[in-house]
N, C-alpha and C positions, 0 to 999 in steps of 0.2 A: 127274510123275515126272522129266522133264528138268530142271525148275527145282530140285527137291530134290537131284539129283545135281550140278548146277552149283554150288549153294551148298555142297555137301559138300566140294568141292575148290577153292573160291574162295580159301581161305586160302593154298593153295599158290602160286597165281598172285601174290597179294599178297606173300607171303614172298620169292619169287624176284625180284620187281620191286624190293623194298626192298634185297635183297642186291646187285642190279645197280646200284642208285642209290648205295649205299655205295661200291662199287668205283669208280664214275665220280667221285664226290666225292673219294675218296682219291687218285685219279690227278690230278685238278685241284689238290688241295692240294699234292702233291709237285711238280707243275709250277710252281705259284705260288711255293712256297718256293725252288725253284731260280732262278726269275726274280728274286726278292728278293735272293738271295745274289749274283747278278750285279751288282745295283745297289749293294749294300753293300760287297762285298769283291772283286768280279770286274772284268771288262772294262768295265763300265758305271759304275763308281764315280765317275768324273770327269765324267760327262755331267750337264749341268744339267737339272733338272726343275722343273715348276711345279705348282701345286695342281690343275690340270686334266688333267695327264698321268696315264695309267693306272698308271705306276710309283709315283706318289705315294700310291696307295690299295692297294698290295699287302698291307700289314699288316692293313688292314680286311678285305680279301678273304680272307686266311688265317683270320682270326677267324670270319668268316661261314661259310666252308667247314667249319671245325672244329665250329661250332655245328650245322650241318646234319647232319654225320656223327654227332655225339652224339645228336641227335634220332632219326635213322634207326636207330641201334644200340639205342636205348631201345625203339623200335617193334618191332624184331626180337625183343628180349627179351620184350616183351609177347605177340608172336605165339608165341614158344616156350612161354610159360606157357599160352596158349590151347590150343595143340595138345596139350600134355601133359595137358589135361583131357579130351581125346577118349577115349571108351571103345572105339571100334572099332579093331581090329587093322590094317585096311587103311590107315587114315589114318596110323597110327604107322609102318607099313612105308614108305609114300610119304614121310613126313616124314624118317625116319632116312636113307633112301637119297638123296632129292633135296635136302634142306635141310642135313643134317649130313654128307653125303658118304660115308656108310658103304657098303661093298659089300653085296650081297644076302646073302652068307655071314655077314657081321657082323650084319646086320639080323636074319637068322634066329635067330642066337644070342641077340640082345637081346630078341626078342619070344617066344622059346621055341617056335618052329615049325621044322619041317625046312626045309632049303634049297629043296626042290622045292615045298612048300606056300607058302613065302614068295615064291618066283618066280612061282607061279601067281597069288597075290593081287595082286602088283605088276603083272603083265601085265593082269589084269582091271581094275585101277584105271586104268592107262594107256589101255586100250581105251575105258573109260567117258569119260575126259577127252577123248580124241581124237574120240569120237562127239559129245560135247557141243560141242566146238569147231566141228565140221563141221555138225551138224544141230540143235543146241540152239535156235537162234533160229527155225528153220523149225517145229520141234515146238511151240514156244510160240505162234507165229502161228496154226498150224492148230488148236490147242486153243482159242484165243480165238475164232476164226471159228466153230468148232463150237458153242461156248456161245452166241454171238450168234444163230446160226441156229435154236437151240432156243427162243429167247424170242419 
């Protein structure tokens, strides 16, 4: 049971991790572009560089960061498609609220439930995820040891 519940919400953890990765990459990209502009047009434009200096590879770094961002955005798009195939309402509620940033009122309207029912389903999902985070590994270990003792 714990394993089934864990896999039910594993997509959420992956989705949020990819979103966080994109934000970090975009921050690094902005920072690297600012650094490049300092070397090209700013206070460092008259400083000599060589092929081994970090500044000489800024354009390559920018290209690589953009490539990683594009890959992660494609992965998010694929996760969006995956979640949209889920039939259960609770996954849709969690997705719309946590991944798309909708309020629970907006989510209720989107899924066709009352605000109270939507809030209840959301709370149940969060309790399940918190329970799994806290006790999921222990339950799996106990289940394996019970199976082993029966043999």
